[in-house]
DSSP file (Angstrom, degrees, kcal/mol; ACC not computed):
  #  RESIDUE AA STRUCTURE BP1 BP2  ACC     N-H-->O    O-->H-N    N-H-->O    O-->H-N    TCO  KAPPA ALPHA  PHI   PSI    X-CA   Y-CA   Z-CA
    1    1 A X              0   0    0      0, 0.0     2,-0.5     0, 0.0    46,-0.1   0.000 360.0 360.0 360.0 131.4   -2.9    8.2  -17.0
    2    2 A X    >   -     0   0    0     80,-0.0     3,-2.1     1,-0.0    78,-0.2  -0.817 360.0-122.7-105.6 122.8   -4.4    4.8  -17.8
    3    3 A X  T 3  S+     0   0    0     -2,-0.5    78,-0.2     1,-0.3     3,-0.1  -0.364 100.9  30.5 -56.6 136.1   -7.6    3.5  -16.3
    4    4 A X  T 3  S+     0   0    0     76,-3.4    -1,-0.3     1,-0.3    77,-0.1   0.231  82.4 144.0  93.9 -12.8   -6.8    0.2  -14.5
    5    5 A X    <   -     0   0    0     -3,-2.1    75,-2.6    75,-0.2    -1,-0.3  -0.364  32.5-161.0 -60.0 137.5   -3.3    1.1  -13.6
    6    6 A X  E     +A   79   0A   0     73,-0.2     2,-0.3    -3,-0.1    73,-0.2  -0.895  16.6 169.5-123.4 152.1   -2.3   -0.3  -10.2
    7    7 A X  E     -A   78   0A   0     71,-1.9    71,-2.7    -2,-0.3     2,-0.3  -0.963  12.8-153.8-150.3 165.1    0.4    0.5   -7.7
    8    8 A X  E     -A   77   0A   0     -2,-0.3     2,-0.3    69,-0.2    69,-0.2  -0.906   8.2-159.6-139.4 167.6    1.1   -0.4   -4.1
    9    9 A X  E     -A   76   0A   0     67,-2.0    67,-3.1    -2,-0.3     2,-0.3  -0.977  15.7-158.4-144.8 147.4    2.9    0.7   -1.0
   10   10 A X  E     +A   75   0A   0     -2,-0.3     2,-0.3    65,-0.2    65,-0.2  -0.910  14.2 166.2-129.8 153.6    4.1   -1.4    1.9
   11   11 A X  E     -A   74   0A   0     63,-2.1    63,-3.3    -2,-0.3     2,-0.4  -0.973  29.7-124.0-154.2 163.2    4.9   -0.9    5.6
   12   12 A X  E     -A   73   0A   0     -2,-0.3     2,-0.5    61,-0.2    61,-0.2  -0.916  35.6-110.3-106.9 140.5    5.5   -3.0    8.7
   13   13 A X        +     0   0    0     59,-2.9    58,-3.0    -2,-0.4     2,-0.2  -0.583  53.5 162.1 -70.2 121.9    3.5   -2.3   11.8
   14   14 A X    >   -     0   0    0     -2,-0.5     3,-1.3    56,-0.2     4,-0.2  -0.770  57.0 -88.9-132.9 177.4    5.8   -0.8   14.3
   15   15 A X  T 3  S+     0   0    0      1,-0.3     3,-0.5    -2,-0.2     6,-0.1   0.720 121.9  60.7 -63.3 -21.0    5.5    1.2   17.5
   16   16 A X  T 3  S+     0   0    0      1,-0.2    -1,-0.3     5,-0.1    -3,-0.1   0.659 107.5  40.6 -82.2 -15.8    5.5    4.4   15.4
   17   17 A X  S <  S+     0   0    0     -3,-1.3    14,-2.3    -5,-0.1    17,-0.2   0.135  87.7 114.0-120.8  20.3    2.4    3.6   13.4
   18   18 A X  B  > S-E   30   0B   0     -3,-0.5     4,-2.2    12,-0.2    12,-0.2  -0.434  79.4-109.5 -85.4 164.9    0.1    2.1   16.0
   19   19 A X  H  >>S+     0   0    0     10,-2.4     5,-1.8     8,-0.3     6,-1.0   0.880 120.8  53.8 -59.2 -37.6   -3.2    3.6   17.2
   20   20 A X  H  45S+     0   0    0      7,-2.0     3,-0.4     9,-0.3    -1,-0.2   0.906 109.0  47.3 -63.1 -41.4   -1.4    4.3   20.5
   21   21 A X  H  45S+     0   0    0      6,-0.2    -2,-0.2     1,-0.2    -1,-0.2   0.877 117.4  40.3 -71.0 -37.1    1.5    6.2   18.9
   22   22 A X  H  <5S-     0   0    0     -4,-2.2    -1,-0.2     0, 0.0    -2,-0.2   0.398 110.7-118.8 -95.6   4.8   -0.7    8.4   16.6
   23   23 A X  T  <5S+     0   0    0     -4,-0.6    -3,-0.2    -3,-0.4    -4,-0.1   0.798  80.0 121.2  67.9  30.2   -3.3    9.0   19.3
   24   24 A X  S   <S-     0   0    0     -5,-1.8     2,-0.3    -6,-0.2    -4,-0.2   0.215  89.0 -24.1-103.2  12.2   -6.2    7.4   17.4
   25   25 A X        -     0   0    0     -6,-1.0    -2,-0.2    -7,-0.1    -1,-0.2  -0.946  69.0 -99.1 166.1-171.0   -6.7    4.9   20.2
   26   26 A X  S    S+     0   0    0     -2,-0.3     2,-0.3    -3,-0.1    -6,-0.1   0.122  81.1  98.0-126.4  23.0   -4.7    3.3   23.0
   27   27 A X  S    S-     0   0    0      2,-0.1    -7,-2.0     3,-0.0     2,-1.5  -0.800  75.3-120.7-112.1 154.0   -3.8   -0.1   21.5
   28   28 A X  S    S+     0   0    0     -2,-0.3    42,-0.6    -9,-0.2     2,-0.3  -0.513  74.9 111.7 -89.6  66.4   -0.6   -1.3   19.9
   29   29 A X  B    S-F   69   0C   0     -2,-1.5   -10,-2.4    40,-0.2    -9,-0.3  -0.907  83.1 -74.1-131.1 159.0   -2.3   -2.2   16.5
   30   30 A X  B     -E   18   0B   0     38,-2.5    38,-0.2    -2,-0.3   -12,-0.2  -0.344  58.4-125.3 -56.5 128.0   -1.9   -0.6   13.1
   31   31 A X     >  -     0   0    0    -14,-2.3     4,-1.7     1,-0.1     5,-0.1  -0.418   4.0-128.4 -82.0 151.6   -3.8    2.6   13.2
   32   32 A X  H  > S+     0   0    0      1,-0.2     4,-2.6     2,-0.2     5,-0.2   0.919 108.8  54.8 -60.7 -44.9   -6.5    3.7   10.8
   33   33 A X  H  > S+     0   0    0      1,-0.2     4,-2.2     2,-0.2    -1,-0.2   0.887 109.7  47.8 -59.5 -36.0   -4.8    7.0   10.0
   34   34 A X  H  > S+     0   0    0      2,-0.2     4,-2.0   -17,-0.2    -1,-0.2   0.812 109.2  53.1 -74.1 -30.1   -1.6    5.2    9.0
   35   35 A X  H  X S+     0   0    0     -4,-1.7     4,-2.3     2,-0.2    -2,-0.2   0.925 109.8  49.3 -63.9 -44.8   -3.7    2.8    6.9
   36   36 A X  H  X S+     0   0    0     -4,-2.6     4,-2.4     1,-0.2    -2,-0.2   0.931 110.4  50.1 -61.1 -46.6   -5.2    5.8    5.1
   37   37 A X  H  X S+     0   0    0     -4,-2.2     4,-2.2     1,-0.2    -1,-0.2   0.885 110.0  50.5 -59.9 -39.2   -1.8    7.3    4.6
   38   38 A X  H  X S+     0   0    0     -4,-2.0     4,-2.1     2,-0.2    -1,-0.2   0.898 109.8  50.6 -66.5 -38.5   -0.5    4.1    3.1
   39   39 A X  H  X S+     0   0    0     -4,-2.3     4,-2.2     2,-0.2    -2,-0.2   0.896 110.2  49.3 -65.1 -40.5   -3.4    3.9    0.8
   40   40 A X  H  X S+     0   0    0     -4,-2.4     4,-2.6     2,-0.2    -1,-0.2   0.891 108.4  54.1 -66.6 -36.8   -2.8    7.5   -0.4
   41   41 A X  H  X S+     0   0    0     -4,-2.2     4,-1.9     2,-0.2    -2,-0.2   0.920 107.7  50.6 -61.5 -42.6    0.9    6.6   -0.9
   42   42 A X  H  X S+     0   0    0     -4,-2.1     4,-0.6     2,-0.2    36,-0.2   0.923 109.6  50.4 -59.9 -44.5   -0.3    3.7   -3.2
   43   43 A X  H >< S+     0   0    0     -4,-2.2     3,-1.3     1,-0.2     4,-0.4   0.928 109.9  49.7 -60.8 -44.1   -2.5    6.1   -5.1
   44   44 A X  H >< S+     0   0    0     -4,-2.6     3,-1.3     1,-0.3    -1,-0.2   0.842 103.5  60.5 -63.7 -31.0    0.4    8.5   -5.6
   45   45 A X  H 3< S+     0   0    0     -4,-1.9    -1,-0.3     1,-0.2    -2,-0.2   0.670  95.8  63.7 -67.5 -16.3    2.6    5.7   -6.8
   46   46 A X  T << S+     0   0    0     -3,-1.3    -1,-0.2    -4,-0.6     2,-0.2   0.645  87.7  97.9 -77.4 -16.4    0.0    5.1   -9.7
   47   47 A X    <   -     0   0    0     -3,-1.3     2,-0.5    -4,-0.4     8,-0.0  -0.534  50.8-168.8 -92.9 140.4    0.8    8.6  -11.2
   48   48 A X        -     0   0    0     -2,-0.2     2,-0.2     0, 0.0    -3,-0.1  -0.810  28.9-173.8-115.7  86.2    3.0    9.5  -14.0
   49   49 A X        -     0   0    0     -2,-0.5     2,-0.1     4,-0.1     3,-0.1  -0.476  21.7-121.3 -87.5 151.3    3.1   13.3  -13.6
   50   50 A X    >   -     0   0    0     -2,-0.2     3,-2.1     1,-0.2    -1,-0.1  -0.435  51.4 -72.8 -79.1 161.0    4.7   15.9  -15.9
   51   51 A X  T 3  S+     0   0    0      1,-0.3    -1,-0.2    -2,-0.1     3,-0.1  -0.312 122.6  21.0 -55.2 132.2    7.3   18.2  -14.5
   52   52 A X  T 3  S+     0   0    0      1,-0.3    61,-2.6    -3,-0.1    62,-0.5   0.282 101.2 113.9  90.8 -10.8    5.8   20.9  -12.2
   53   53 A X  E <   +B  112   0A   0     -3,-2.1    -1,-0.3    59,-0.2     2,-0.3  -0.560  33.2 162.0 -91.7 158.8    2.7   18.8  -11.6
   54   54 A X  E     -B  111   0A   0     57,-2.0    57,-2.9    -2,-0.2     2,-0.3  -0.868  27.0-124.5-150.9-177.3    1.6   17.3   -8.3
   55   55 A X  E     -B  110   0A   0     -2,-0.3     2,-0.4    55,-0.3    55,-0.2  -0.967  10.6-154.3-134.7 155.3   -1.7   16.0   -6.9
   56   56 A X  E     -B  109   0A   0     53,-2.0    53,-2.2    -2,-0.3     2,-0.3  -0.991  20.9-124.2-127.2 138.4   -3.8   16.7   -3.8
   57   57 A X  E     +B  108   0A   0     -2,-0.4    51,-0.3    51,-0.2     3,-0.1  -0.643  31.4 169.0 -78.7 136.0   -6.2   14.4   -2.1
   58   58 A X  E     +     0   0A   0     49,-2.5     2,-0.3     1,-0.4    50,-0.2   0.518  62.5  19.7-123.6 -13.5   -9.6   15.8   -1.8
   59   59 A X  E     +B  107   0A   0     48,-1.3    48,-2.5     2,-0.0    -1,-0.4  -0.971  53.1 169.8-158.1 140.5  -11.7   12.8   -0.7
   60   60 A X  E     -B  106   0A   0     -2,-0.3     2,-0.4    46,-0.2    46,-0.2  -0.948   4.9-178.3-151.6 136.6  -11.2    9.5    1.0
   61   61 A X  E     +B  105   0A   0     44,-2.2    44,-2.1    -2,-0.3     2,-0.3  -0.979  19.5 166.4-134.2 118.8  -13.7    7.0    2.4
   62   62 A X  E     -B  104   0A   0     -2,-0.4     2,-0.4    42,-0.2    42,-0.2  -0.931  30.4-146.4-135.0 157.2  -12.4    3.8    4.0
   63   63 A X  E     -B  103   0A   0     40,-2.8    40,-1.7    -2,-0.3     2,-0.8  -0.993  13.1-149.5-116.8 130.5  -13.4    0.9    6.1
   64   64 A X  E     +B  102   0A   0     -2,-0.4    38,-0.3    38,-0.2     3,-0.1  -0.893  22.3 177.0 -98.1 107.9  -10.8   -0.5    8.5
   65   65 A X        +     0   0    0     36,-2.4     2,-0.3    -2,-0.8    37,-0.2   0.702  53.6  16.2 -93.0 -24.3  -11.9   -4.2    8.6
   66   66 A X  S    S-     0   0    0     35,-1.3    -1,-0.2    33,-0.1     2,-0.2  -0.999  71.4-112.7-154.5 146.5   -9.4   -6.0   10.8
   67   67 A X        -     0   0    0     -2,-0.3     2,-0.4    -3,-0.1   -36,-0.1  -0.500  23.7-153.8 -80.6 150.7   -6.7   -5.2   13.3
   68   68 A X        -     0   0    0    -38,-0.2   -38,-2.5    -2,-0.2     3,-0.1  -0.995  11.6-137.3-129.0 130.3   -3.0   -5.9   12.6
   69   69 A X  B >   -F   29   0C   0     -2,-0.4     3,-2.0   -40,-0.2   -56,-0.3  -0.267  39.6 -70.7 -82.9 167.2   -0.4   -6.6   15.3
   70   70 A X  T 3  S+     0   0    0    -42,-0.6   -56,-0.2     1,-0.2    -1,-0.2  -0.285 120.8  26.7 -51.6 136.7    3.2   -5.3   15.7
   71   71 A X  T 3  S+     0   0    0    -58,-3.0    -1,-0.2     1,-0.3     2,-0.1   0.251  86.8 134.2  90.1 -10.6    5.5   -6.8   13.1
   72   72 A X    <   -     0   0    0     -3,-2.0   -59,-2.9   -60,-0.1     2,-0.5  -0.445  55.0-128.3 -70.9 144.2    2.7   -7.5   10.5
   73   73 A X  E     -A   12   0A   0    -61,-0.2    24,-0.6    -2,-0.1     2,-0.4  -0.835  24.4-162.3 -92.6 128.8    3.5   -6.5    6.9
   74   74 A X  E     -AC  11  96A   0    -63,-3.3   -63,-2.1    -2,-0.5     2,-0.4  -0.924   6.2-169.1-113.6 132.8    0.8   -4.3    5.4
   75   75 A X  E     -AC  10  95A   0     20,-2.6    20,-3.1    -2,-0.4     2,-0.4  -0.989   3.0-164.0-122.3 128.4    0.3   -3.8    1.6
   76   76 A X  E     -AC   9  94A   0    -67,-3.1   -67,-2.0    -2,-0.4     2,-0.4  -0.921   6.4-163.8-108.0 136.4   -2.0   -1.1    0.2
   77   77 A X  E     -AC   8  93A   0     16,-3.2    16,-2.1    -2,-0.4     2,-0.4  -0.939   3.6-165.4-117.5 144.5   -3.0   -1.2   -3.4
   78   78 A X  E     -AC   7  92A   0    -71,-2.7   -71,-1.9    -2,-0.4     2,-0.4  -0.992   0.4-166.3-125.6 136.2   -4.6    1.5   -5.5
   79   79 A X  E     -AC   6  91A   0     12,-2.3    12,-2.3    -2,-0.4     2,-0.6  -0.988  23.4-129.0-122.4 126.6   -6.3    1.1   -8.9
   80   80 A X  E     + C   0  90A   0    -75,-2.6   -76,-3.4    -2,-0.4    10,-0.2  -0.633  34.7 169.1 -72.6 117.3   -7.1    4.1  -11.0
   81   81 A X  E     +     0   0A   0      8,-2.8     2,-0.3    -2,-0.6     9,-0.2   0.627  57.7  15.4-109.1 -16.4  -10.8    3.6  -11.9
   82   82 A X  E     - C   0  89A   0      7,-1.4     7,-2.7   -80,-0.1     2,-0.4  -0.973  49.6-165.3-159.6 144.1  -11.7    7.0  -13.5
   83   83 A X  E     + C   0  88A   0     -2,-0.3     2,-0.5     5,-0.2     5,-0.2  -0.984  10.5 174.2-130.6 119.1  -10.1   10.1  -15.0
   84   84 A X  E >   - C   0  87A   0      3,-2.8     3,-2.5    -2,-0.4     2,-0.5  -0.862  66.6 -69.0-125.0  95.7  -12.3   13.2  -15.5
   85   85 A X  T 3  S-     0   0    0     -2,-0.5    -1,-0.0     1,-0.3    25,-0.0  -0.449 121.4  -8.8  56.6-110.8   -9.9   16.0  -16.7
   86   86 A X  T 3  S+     0   0    0     -2,-0.5    24,-2.3    -3,-0.1     2,-0.5   0.535 116.4  98.6 -92.8  -6.2   -7.9   16.7  -13.6
   87   87 A X  E <   -CD  84 109A   0     -3,-2.5    -3,-2.8    22,-0.2     2,-0.4  -0.703  53.0-169.7 -87.7 125.5   -9.9   14.5  -11.3
   88   88 A X  E     -CD  83 108A   0     20,-3.4    20,-2.6    -2,-0.5     2,-0.4  -0.961   3.4-160.7-118.8 131.5   -8.5   11.0  -10.6
   89   89 A X  E     -CD  82 107A   0     -7,-2.7    -8,-2.8    -2,-0.4    -7,-1.4  -0.917   9.5-169.5-117.0 139.3  -10.6    8.3   -8.8
   90   90 A X  E     -CD  80 106A   0     16,-3.0    16,-1.9    -2,-0.4     2,-0.5  -0.927  21.4-142.5-127.9 148.5   -9.1    5.3   -7.1
   91   91 A X  E     -CD  79 105A   0    -12,-2.3   -12,-2.3    -2,-0.3     2,-0.4  -0.928  30.1-159.9-100.6 134.6  -10.2    2.0   -5.6
   92   92 A X  E     +CD  78 104A   0     12,-2.8    12,-2.1    -2,-0.5     2,-0.3  -0.913  16.9 174.3-121.9 143.4   -8.1    1.2   -2.5
   93   93 A X  E     -CD  77 103A   0    -16,-2.1   -16,-3.2    -2,-0.4     2,-0.4  -0.988  12.1-158.8-144.4 136.9   -7.5   -2.1   -0.7
   94   94 A X  E     -CD  76 102A   0      8,-2.7     7,-2.7    -2,-0.3     8,-1.5  -0.950  14.2-170.6-117.1 141.8   -5.1   -2.9    2.2
   95   95 A X  E     -CD  75 100A   0    -20,-3.1   -20,-2.6    -2,-0.4     2,-0.5  -0.941  27.1-156.8-130.1 147.6   -3.9   -6.4    3.1
   96   96 A X  E >  S-CD  74  99A   0      3,-2.6     3,-2.0    -2,-0.3     2,-0.3  -0.951  84.6 -50.0-114.2 104.3   -2.0   -8.2    5.8
   97   97 A X  T 3  S-     0   0    0    -24,-0.6   -22,-0.1    -2,-0.5   -25,-0.0  -0.553 123.0 -23.4  63.8-127.7   -0.8  -11.1    3.8
   98   98 A X  T 3  S+     0   0    0     -2,-0.3     2,-0.5    -3,-0.1    -1,-0.3   0.505 117.5 101.8 -89.3  -7.1   -3.8  -12.5    2.0
   99   99 A X  E <  S- D   0  96A   0     -3,-2.0    -3,-2.6     1,-0.0     2,-0.5  -0.677  71.6-132.9 -86.9 124.3   -6.3  -11.0    4.5
  100  100 A X  E     + D   0  95A   0     -2,-0.5    -5,-0.3    -5,-0.2     3,-0.1  -0.615  30.5 170.4 -72.5 121.8   -8.1   -7.8    3.4
  101  101 A X  E     +     0   0A   0     -7,-2.7   -36,-2.4    -2,-0.5   -35,-1.3   0.533  61.3   9.9-109.5 -10.4   -7.9   -5.4    6.4
  102  102 A X  E     +BD  64  94A   0     -8,-1.5    -8,-2.7   -38,-0.3    -1,-0.3  -0.984  55.4 177.4-164.1 155.0   -9.2   -2.2    4.7
  103  103 A X  E     +BD  63  93A   0    -40,-1.7   -40,-2.8    -2,-0.3     2,-0.3  -0.983  18.3 121.4-157.1 160.9  -10.9   -0.9    1.6
  104  104 A X  E     -BD  62  92A   0    -12,-2.1   -12,-2.8    -2,-0.3     2,-0.3  -0.988  45.8 -85.1 174.8-165.1  -12.2    2.3    0.2
  105  105 A X  E     -BD  61  91A   0    -44,-2.1   -44,-2.2    -2,-0.3     2,-0.3  -0.925  30.3-168.6-132.6 157.2  -12.2    5.0   -2.5
  106  106 A X  E     -BD  60  90A   0    -16,-1.9   -16,-3.0    -2,-0.3     2,-0.4  -0.999   8.9-155.0-151.1 143.6  -10.1    8.1   -3.0
  107  107 A X  E     +BD  59  89A   0    -48,-2.5   -49,-2.5    -2,-0.3   -48,-1.3  -0.981  13.8 177.6-123.7 135.5  -10.1   11.2   -5.2
  108  108 A X  E     -BD  57  88A   0    -20,-2.6   -20,-3.4    -2,-0.4     2,-0.4  -0.945  16.5-145.2-130.0 152.8   -7.1   13.2   -6.1
  109  109 A X  E     -BD  56  87A   0    -53,-2.2   -53,-2.0    -2,-0.3     2,-0.3  -0.968  18.1-126.0-119.2 136.7   -6.8   16.3   -8.4
  110  110 A X  E     +B   55   0A   0    -24,-2.3     2,-0.3    -2,-0.4   -55,-0.3  -0.654  39.6 177.8 -77.0 133.0   -3.8   17.1  -10.6
  111  111 A X  E     -B   54   0A   0    -57,-2.9   -57,-2.0    -2,-0.3     2,-0.7  -0.899  40.2-106.3-134.3 161.1   -2.5   20.6   -9.9
  112  112 A X  E  >  -B   53   0A   0     -2,-0.3     4,-2.6   -59,-0.2   -59,-0.2  -0.840  35.2-149.1 -84.8 115.8    0.4   22.9  -10.9
  113  113 A X  H  > S+     0   0    0    -61,-2.6     4,-2.4    -2,-0.7     5,-0.2   0.869  90.0  47.1 -60.4 -42.3    2.6   22.7   -7.8
  114  114 A X  H  > S+     0   0    0    -62,-0.5     4,-1.9     2,-0.2    -1,-0.2   0.940 114.2  46.9 -68.9 -46.0    4.1   26.2   -8.0
  115  115 A X  H  > S+     0   0    0      1,-0.2     4,-0.7     2,-0.2    -2,-0.2   0.917 113.7  49.5 -62.6 -41.1    0.7   27.9   -8.6
  116  116 A X  H >< S+     0   0    0     -4,-2.6     3,-1.2     1,-0.2     4,-0.4   0.938 111.1  48.1 -62.4 -47.6   -0.9   25.8   -5.7
  117  117 A X  H >< S+     0   0    0     -4,-2.4     3,-0.9     1,-0.3    -1,-0.2   0.802 102.7  62.7 -67.1 -28.8    1.9   26.6   -3.3
  118  118 A X  H 3< S+     0   0    0     -4,-1.9    -1,-0.3     1,-0.2    -2,-0.2   0.735 104.7  49.4 -65.6 -21.2    1.7   30.3   -4.1
  119  119 A X  T << S+     0   0    0     -3,-1.2     2,-0.4    -4,-0.7    -1,-0.2   0.502  85.5 105.2 -96.1  -7.6   -1.8   30.3   -2.8
  120  120 A X  S <  S-     0   0    0     -3,-0.9    -3,-0.0    -4,-0.4     2,-0.0  -0.613  77.7-115.7 -79.5 130.1   -1.1   28.6    0.5
  121  121 A X              0   0    0     -2,-0.4    -1,-0.1     1,-0.1    -2,-0.1  -0.325 360.0 360.0 -64.6 142.7   -1.1   30.9    3.4
  122  122 A X              0   0    0     -3,-0.0    -1,-0.1    -2,-0.0    -2,-0.0   0.396 360.0 360.0-113.9 360.0    2.2   31.4    5.2
């Protein structure tokens, strides 16, 4: 995994990802939880994992800076800024067009998927 690698994820604001729909508010604007999910998707898109590997998110801190209406196209970008053994750190930014609507940092850990899932309570 290469420091400086970037990836993105995109979505359109629809009735299914508004604050009203996900119950994080009562307005028809792009919700903070869905912005965070889009940012995590962008971080996952940065990864070139080996067979049997996955990652888990362990930390995220974001600011949601501006509201986005139904129909807006949102792009989240993630940049890998540090690798410490299995710990991966990302810088995150979300945009509506050229306008920055969110930013933050995120940490993921590379894990063995089978071993991890064997420890998850059922």
